[in-house]
N, C-alpha and C positions, 0 to 999 in steps of 0.2 A: 658535539663539542663546538664551541664557538670558534669561528674561523680566525678571529683576531688572536685568541689564545694559542691556537695552533701555529700561526705565523710567528707570534712572539716567541714561542717555545723553540721553533726552528732557528730563529735568529739568535736566540740565547745559546743554543747548542753550537751554532756556527761560530759564535764569538769565543766560547770556551775551547772548542776544538782548534780554532785558529791560534789561540794562546798556547795551547799544548804544542802544536806544530812549530810555532815560533820558538818555543823553548828548546825543542829538539834541534832546530837549525842553529840557534845560538850556542847551545852546548857543543855541537859538532864543530862549528867554526871557531869557538873559543879554545877548547882544549884538545879535541881530536886532531884538528889540522896542525895545531902547535906541536903536538906529540909526533905526528908524522914528519914534521919538518926537522925534528931532532935526530932522526935515524937515517940510515943510508937510503938512497933512492930505490935500490933493489928491495930492501926490506919494506919501505913505504908502499911500494907497488903491491907487494904480497899482502901487506896488512890491509890496504884499501880493497883489494880483491876479496879478501876474507870478510871485510865489513859489508861489501856489496852482496855477497852470497848470504850472509847471516841476516841482513835487513829484510830480505824477501821471505817473510813468514806470515802466517794468517793473522796474528794479532796486529802487527804493524800495517799490513796492507789493508785490512778491514777498516782500521781507524783512518787511514789515509784516504781511501775511496769514499768512506762515509762523510768525512770532512769536506771533500770536494763536492758532494751532492747537496749538503745543507743550504748553501746560498741559493742555488737554483730552486730548491723546493720551497724556500721561504717566499719567493715571488709568484709561485704557481698556485692559483686558487681554482681547483676544478669546478667548484660550485658557481663561479662567475663566468664560466665559458658560455658564450652565446649571448651574454648580456652586454648592454652598452655601459662602458665605464668612462667616467670623466677623468681627465688628467688631474693627478693629485689625490684621487681616491685611493683607499688602501689596497685594492687589488688591480689597479690600473695596469701594471706590467703584464698581468696574466692575459690581457687582450692581445698581446703580441705573441704569446705562447700557444694559445688555444687555436 
């Protein structure tokens, strides 16, 4: 597979994943926090504790951890390790990682 296509695919997946995570954060801050503000503090603490327990599940955590790894994978080009890269070339950041 062409390294440029692989890097482009990883950047695309990172962008889509970032949009999904941004939507989750927006939804949480828009209506979950507003709803927690309408109930008593004791009930809000219990509800938030329940949300924290429920959020730690394989589906959410897998997406979260995968999303965090895409940006770093998109700059790492294992085929360029050990080669001289010029600043501005497509795999130049990999020279710092290898």
